[in-house]
N, C-alpha and C positions, 0 to 999 in steps of 0.2 A: 504493500500500500504506500510505501515511500515515506512513512512518517519518521523514520529513524535518522533523518538528516536535517534536523532543525535545531541542532545544538547551539547555533550561533545567536539565537534569540532568547530573550528573558535571562534566566539563570544558567542557560545551557552553555556548552562550549563547542567550538567549531569542529564539525566532523572532519573537515579537511586538515585540521591541525594534527592529525595522526595520534602519535603516542601521548602527547600532552593532554589531548581530549580524553583518552582512555584513562590516564592517570587521575584526571579530575573526577571523572565518573566513579572510578574505583575508590577514591577518597570519600565521596558522598555515600557510597553504598557498601563500605567495608562491613563484612559479616560481623565483626567484633566492634563496630563503631556506632551502635545506636540506630540501626535501620530496621524498619518493619515493613512487611509486604501486606497491602490491603487489597482484598478482592471485593468488588462492589456488585451486589445483586446477581451473583453467579449461581442462581438457584434454579431448580428444575422448572418451576412455573414461569420463569423468564427466559432461560436459554436452553431448557431441556426439550425433548421431543414433543411433549404435550404442553408447550408454552402458551400462556395467555396472549403472548405477543409473537406470533409465528414469524413475522417478517424480521423482527429483531433477532430472534433465535436463529433464523436461517443465515443472516448476515454474520452473526457471531461465530457460527460454525464454518461457513464458506470462506470467510476472510482468514481463518486460522486463529482468530483472537482467543476463542475459548481454549483451543489447544495450547496456545502460548501461555495463557493464565495457568493451565495445568502444569506446563513445563516450569514456570517460575515458582509455583508452589512446591513442586517436587524438589527443585534446586534449593529453595529456602529451607526445606526440611533437612536436606543433606548438609547445608552450611550452618545449621542452627540459627537461622534467621526466623524471628517470630512472624507468624502468619495470623492475620485477623480477617475474618469473613464477615462482611456487613450484609445482613439479610433484611429485606423489606417484607413485612407481613401485616395482616390485619385480623382482628378477632372476627369470628363468624357473625357476631351481632353488630360489628362495625363501631363499637364504642371506642372513642378516642381518635378515630381516623379522621383525616382531613376531608372536607368537602368544598373547600373554598377555591377550587380551580377546576377547569374542564378535565384535566388529566385525572384527577381523583374521581370525579363523577363517572367518567368513561370506564375507569378501572373497576369500579364497583359493579358494572353491568357485564363485565367480560365472563365468558363461560368457564374459564379457569380462574379460581380465586386463590390468592396467596394467604390462605387461612393458617393461623398458628397451629402447629402440630401436624399439618398435612404434608404429603410428599412434595407439594409445590414449593415448600420453603426449605427443602433439603438441598445441600450443595450439589450441583449437577456434575455428572461425569463429563470428562475424565478427570476432574479435579479430585484429589484425594485429601481427606481431612484426617489429621492425627489428633491424639489426645492433647498434644501441646498447643494446638491451634485454639484461638479464641473466636467464638461465634457471637456476634452482637446483633440482636434483633430489634427492629424499631417498628412501632405501630403508627407512626405519624410522619408527615413531612416529606421533603424531597432529598434531604442530605443524610449521608451515612454518619456525619459527625455532629451536626447541630442537634442538641438536645438528646444525644445518645451517650452510651458509655465509652465510645471509642476514644475521645480525647483524654479523659482521665486514665484510661488503660494505657494509652500510648505514653503519657507522662510517667506513670508508674513503671513502665518498661524502660524508661530512659531513652525513648525514641527522639531522634533529631531529624532523621530523614524518612519520609514516608513514600513508598512506591505504590502508586495507585493503578489498579487494573480493573477490568470488568466492563459493565454496561450501566447505563447507556451514555454514549458520548453526547447525547442530546440533553440529558438532565442530570442524572445522579453523579456521573463522573466529574463534570465541571463543578458541580456543587461541592464534591469532596475535595477537589483541588483548591478551589477558592477558600473554603473553610479552613483547610489545613494551612494554607499560606497565611491567612488572617490570624491563625492561632500560633504562628511562629515556626512551623515546621518547614523544612526544605522538602520540596516535592519533586519526585522523579516519575515520569510517565513513559512506560514502554509503549510507543504509539501503535505497535502491532498487537498489543494485548488489551485494547479497548475497542468497542464497536458501537455503532449507532445506525440510525436509518434516516435517509437512504444511505447506501454504502459510501457514496462519495462525500457525504457530510462530515465523516470522521476526519479525513485528512484536512479538510477546510477548517474545522474546529481546532485541530491541533496547530495548524500553521498560523491562524489568525488570532487565536485566543489562548490556548493552553501554553504555547511556546513563550508567551509573554511573561508567564509567572512560574513555570516549571521547567525542569531539565527534561527535554524530550530525547528518548533513546530507543533502543530496540530490545527485544527479548534476548537475542543472541549476545548483545553487548553486556547486559546484566549478567547473564550466565557466564560469560567470559571473565568478568570481574570476580565472581564468586568461586570459579574453578581455578583461578590463577594461583600459582604456588606462592607461599610466603617468601618475600624477598629480603626483608630486613626488619629487625626488631626496633621498636621505638622505646624511649624511656618509659618505664612502668610496665613493660611487657607487651605494649600494643605493637602491631605489625603493619607494614605497608604491603600492598599487593600490586603487582604489575598489571 
Protein backbone atom coordinates (compact mmCIF):
# COMPACT_ATOMS: atom_id res chain seq x y z
CA UNK A 1 0.00 0.00 0.00
CA UNK A 2 3.06 2.24 0.08
CA UNK A 3 2.51 3.67 3.55
CA UNK A 4 5.93 2.75 4.85
CA UNK A 5 7.72 5.67 3.23
CA UNK A 6 6.41 8.67 5.12
CA UNK A 7 9.12 8.89 7.79
CA UNK A 8 10.07 12.38 6.69
CA UNK A 9 6.87 13.95 8.03
CA UNK A 10 5.79 14.61 11.60
CA UNK A 11 7.94 12.78 14.14
CA UNK A 12 9.18 10.34 11.51
CA UNK A 13 12.60 10.01 9.99
CA UNK A 14 13.45 9.87 6.29
CA UNK A 15 13.24 6.46 4.69
CA UNK A 16 15.90 7.56 2.25
CA UNK A 17 18.33 8.28 5.09
CA UNK A 18 19.04 4.56 5.38
CA UNK A 19 20.71 3.30 8.50
CA UNK A 20 20.14 6.44 10.54
CA UNK A 21 16.40 6.13 10.00
CA UNK A 22 16.50 2.51 11.12
CA UNK A 23 18.47 3.49 14.19
CA UNK A 24 15.96 6.19 15.13
CA UNK A 25 13.06 3.78 14.73
CA UNK A 26 14.95 1.15 16.71
CA UNK A 27 15.50 3.63 19.53
CA UNK A 28 11.78 4.43 19.67
CA UNK A 29 10.63 0.82 19.79
CA UNK A 30 13.41 -0.94 21.69
CA UNK A 31 11.88 -4.02 23.30
CA UNK A 32 13.42 -3.04 26.64
CA UNK A 33 12.63 0.65 26.27
CA UNK A 34 9.02 1.21 27.29
CA UNK A 35 7.17 0.26 24.11
CA UNK A 36 3.66 -1.22 23.98
CA UNK A 37 1.81 -2.66 20.99
CA UNK A 38 -1.88 -1.70 20.75
CA UNK A 39 -4.38 -3.50 18.54
CA UNK A 40 -7.58 -1.59 17.85
CA UNK A 41 -10.92 -3.38 17.34
CA UNK A 42 -9.33 -6.48 15.81
CA UNK A 43 -12.33 -8.50 16.92
CA UNK A 44 -14.39 -11.12 15.14
CA UNK A 45 -17.45 -8.92 14.77
CA UNK A 46 -15.39 -6.26 13.00
CA UNK A 47 -12.68 -8.04 10.98
CA UNK A 48 -13.79 -11.68 11.21
CA UNK A 49 -15.65 -13.78 8.61
CA UNK A 50 -19.03 -12.85 10.12
CA UNK A 51 -18.28 -9.15 10.50
CA UNK A 52 -20.93 -6.52 11.07
CA UNK A 53 -18.84 -4.46 8.63
CA UNK A 54 -18.06 -6.86 5.76
CA UNK A 55 -16.45 -4.20 3.54
CA UNK A 56 -14.01 -3.23 6.29
CA UNK A 57 -13.32 -6.88 7.11
CA UNK A 58 -12.63 -7.63 3.45
CA UNK A 59 -10.20 -4.72 3.11
CA UNK A 60 -8.44 -5.62 6.37
CA UNK A 61 -7.82 -9.12 5.06
CA UNK A 62 -7.17 -8.38 1.38
CA UNK A 63 -4.69 -5.60 2.16
CA UNK A 64 -2.73 -7.84 4.50
CA UNK A 65 -3.35 -5.49 7.43
CA UNK A 66 -4.90 -8.16 9.66
CA UNK A 67 -2.11 -10.60 8.88
CA UNK A 68 0.44 -7.90 9.67
CA UNK A 69 -1.22 -7.19 13.00
CA UNK A 70 -0.93 -10.89 13.77
CA UNK A 71 2.76 -10.85 12.78
CA UNK A 72 3.42 -7.87 15.03
CA UNK A 73 1.60 -9.47 17.96
CA UNK A 74 3.55 -12.71 17.54
CA UNK A 75 6.83 -10.80 17.37
CA UNK A 76 5.90 -8.73 20.41
CA UNK A 77 5.27 -11.92 22.38
CA UNK A 78 8.67 -13.23 21.30
CA UNK A 79 10.41 -9.98 22.21
CA UNK A 80 8.60 -9.58 25.56
CA UNK A 81 6.86 -6.43 24.35
CA UNK A 82 3.54 -5.84 26.11
CA UNK A 83 0.46 -6.22 23.92
CA UNK A 84 -2.83 -4.44 24.67
CA UNK A 85 -6.00 -5.29 22.73
CA UNK A 86 -8.67 -2.56 22.65
CA UNK A 87 -12.14 -4.00 22.04
CA UNK A 88 -15.37 -2.09 21.36
CA UNK A 89 -18.56 -3.70 22.64
CA UNK A 90 -21.99 -2.91 23.99
CA UNK A 91 -24.40 -4.41 26.45
CA UNK A 92 -27.36 -6.25 24.91
CA UNK A 93 -29.65 -3.66 26.50
CA UNK A 94 -27.52 -0.81 25.17
CA UNK A 95 -27.08 0.84 28.56
CA UNK A 96 -24.29 3.39 28.56
CA UNK A 97 -23.76 3.23 24.79
CA UNK A 98 -23.56 6.40 22.72
CA UNK A 99 -26.39 7.43 20.42
CA UNK A 100 -25.21 10.96 19.63
CA UNK A 101 -23.84 10.27 16.15
CA UNK A 102 -25.08 8.56 13.00
CA UNK A 103 -22.33 5.94 13.33
CA UNK A 104 -23.66 4.73 16.68
CA UNK A 105 -27.27 4.65 15.54
CA UNK A 106 -26.35 2.71 12.40
CA UNK A 107 -24.26 0.24 14.41
CA UNK A 108 -27.18 -0.49 16.72
CA UNK A 109 -29.21 -1.72 13.72
CA UNK A 110 -26.58 -4.00 12.19
CA UNK A 111 -27.35 -7.73 12.02
CA UNK A 112 -24.13 -8.56 13.91
CA UNK A 113 -23.88 -6.87 17.29
CA UNK A 114 -20.73 -6.43 19.37
CA UNK A 115 -22.41 -7.71 22.52
CA UNK A 116 -20.34 -8.23 25.65
CA UNK A 117 -19.46 -11.90 26.09
CA UNK A 118 -20.33 -12.88 22.52
CA UNK A 119 -17.99 -14.34 19.92
CA UNK A 120 -18.15 -11.00 18.08
CA UNK A 121 -15.93 -9.36 20.71
CA UNK A 122 -13.27 -12.07 20.76
CA UNK A 123 -9.95 -11.23 19.12
CA UNK A 124 -10.04 -12.42 15.51
CA UNK A 125 -7.74 -14.98 13.96
CA UNK A 126 -4.95 -15.12 13.00
CA UNK A 127 -4.07 -12.88 15.98
CA UNK A 128 -3.01 -14.95 18.96
CA UNK A 129 -3.74 -13.74 22.50
CA UNK A 130 -1.58 -14.89 25.41
CA UNK A 131 -2.12 -14.72 29.16
CA UNK A 132 0.28 -11.79 29.35
CA UNK A 133 -1.79 -9.66 26.96
CA UNK A 134 -4.15 -7.06 28.37
CA UNK A 135 -7.64 -6.82 26.85
CA UNK A 136 -9.44 -3.53 27.47
CA UNK A 137 -13.13 -3.36 26.65
CA UNK A 138 -15.13 -0.17 26.23
CA UNK A 139 -18.88 0.36 26.15
CA UNK A 140 -18.89 3.92 24.82
CA UNK A 141 -17.34 6.40 22.49
CA UNK A 142 -15.01 6.27 19.52
CA UNK A 143 -11.59 6.15 21.12
CA UNK A 144 -9.68 3.17 22.53
CA UNK A 145 -8.02 5.58 25.01
CA UNK A 146 -10.46 8.29 26.05
CA UNK A 147 -12.38 7.23 29.14
CA UNK A 148 -10.94 3.70 29.16
CA UNK A 149 -8.31 1.86 31.20
CA UNK A 150 -5.74 2.00 28.40
CA UNK A 151 -3.95 5.18 29.49
CA UNK A 152 -3.48 4.28 33.17
CA UNK A 153 -2.39 0.78 32.20
CA UNK A 154 0.18 2.20 29.77
CA UNK A 155 1.52 4.52 32.45
CA UNK A 156 1.77 1.71 34.98
CA UNK A 157 3.65 -0.33 32.37
CA UNK A 158 6.16 2.50 31.89
CA UNK A 159 5.10 3.00 28.29
CA UNK A 160 6.70 5.86 26.38
CA UNK A 161 6.12 4.68 22.81
CA UNK A 162 2.81 3.26 21.62
CA UNK A 163 2.60 1.26 18.39
CA UNK A 164 -0.95 1.57 17.03
CA UNK A 165 -2.43 -1.08 14.72
CA UNK A 166 -5.87 -2.28 13.65
CA UNK A 167 -9.08 -0.70 12.38
CA UNK A 168 -10.43 1.51 11.26
CA UNK A 169 -8.33 4.19 9.63
CA UNK A 170 -11.59 6.10 9.31
CA UNK A 171 -12.37 6.54 13.01
CA UNK A 172 -10.86 4.50 15.83
CA UNK A 173 -7.22 4.44 14.69
CA UNK A 174 -6.86 8.22 14.25
CA UNK A 175 -8.71 8.67 17.54
CA UNK A 176 -6.17 6.41 19.24
CA UNK A 177 -3.23 8.22 17.65
CA UNK A 178 -4.44 11.71 18.51
CA UNK A 179 -5.37 10.78 22.08
CA UNK A 180 -2.04 9.06 22.65
CA UNK A 181 -0.12 12.08 21.35
CA UNK A 182 -2.21 14.43 23.49
CA UNK A 183 -1.42 12.27 26.52
CA UNK A 184 2.30 12.56 25.89
CA UNK A 185 3.13 9.24 24.23
CA UNK A 186 5.29 8.94 21.15
CA UNK A 187 3.23 7.08 18.55
CA UNK A 188 4.43 4.71 15.84
CA UNK A 189 2.02 3.48 13.15
CA UNK A 190 2.94 0.58 10.85
CA UNK A 191 0.97 1.80 7.85
CA UNK A 192 0.47 -1.69 6.46
CA UNK A 193 -1.08 -2.87 9.75
CA UNK A 194 -4.09 -0.54 9.70
CA UNK A 195 -7.08 -0.56 7.35
CA UNK A 196 -10.11 1.52 6.50
CA UNK A 197 -12.73 1.94 3.79
CA UNK A 198 -12.52 2.50 0.95
CA UNK A 199 -9.11 0.89 0.58
CA UNK A 200 -7.51 3.99 -0.95
CA UNK A 201 -8.58 6.11 2.02
CA UNK A 202 -5.97 4.58 4.33
CA UNK A 203 -2.84 5.78 2.49
CA UNK A 204 -4.41 9.24 2.14
CA UNK A 205 -5.16 9.37 5.88
CA UNK A 206 -1.62 8.27 6.66
CA UNK A 207 0.05 10.73 4.29
CA UNK A 208 -2.02 13.79 5.09
CA UNK A 209 -2.92 13.30 8.76
CA UNK A 210 -1.22 10.56 10.77
CA UNK A 211 2.25 11.31 9.38
CA UNK A 212 2.00 14.78 10.90
CA UNK A 213 1.85 13.44 14.46
CA UNK A 214 3.24 9.89 14.39
CA UNK A 215 6.22 7.98 13.04
CA UNK A 216 4.98 6.01 10.04
CA UNK A 217 6.76 2.73 9.38
CA UNK A 218 6.03 -0.79 8.15
CA UNK A 219 5.51 -4.14 9.79
CA UNK A 220 8.78 -5.46 8.40
CA UNK A 221 10.70 -2.48 9.75
CA UNK A 222 9.29 -3.02 13.23
CA UNK A 223 10.04 -6.74 13.08
CA UNK A 224 13.55 -5.98 11.90
CA UNK A 225 14.18 -3.77 14.93
CA UNK A 226 12.87 -6.37 17.37
CA UNK A 227 14.81 -9.20 15.77
CA UNK A 228 18.09 -7.30 15.51
CA UNK A 229 20.92 -8.61 17.69
CA UNK A 230 22.01 -6.70 20.74
CA UNK A 231 24.92 -4.56 19.63
CA UNK A 232 26.16 -2.70 22.66
CA UNK A 233 25.31 -2.21 26.29
CA UNK A 234 24.33 1.12 27.73
CA UNK A 235 24.97 2.31 31.29
CA UNK A 236 22.59 0.56 33.63
CA UNK A 237 22.29 -2.51 31.46
CA UNK A 238 20.18 -1.07 28.65
CA UNK A 239 21.15 -2.03 25.14
CA UNK A 240 21.00 -0.52 21.71
CA UNK A 241 19.86 -2.49 18.69
CA UNK A 242 20.93 -2.08 15.10
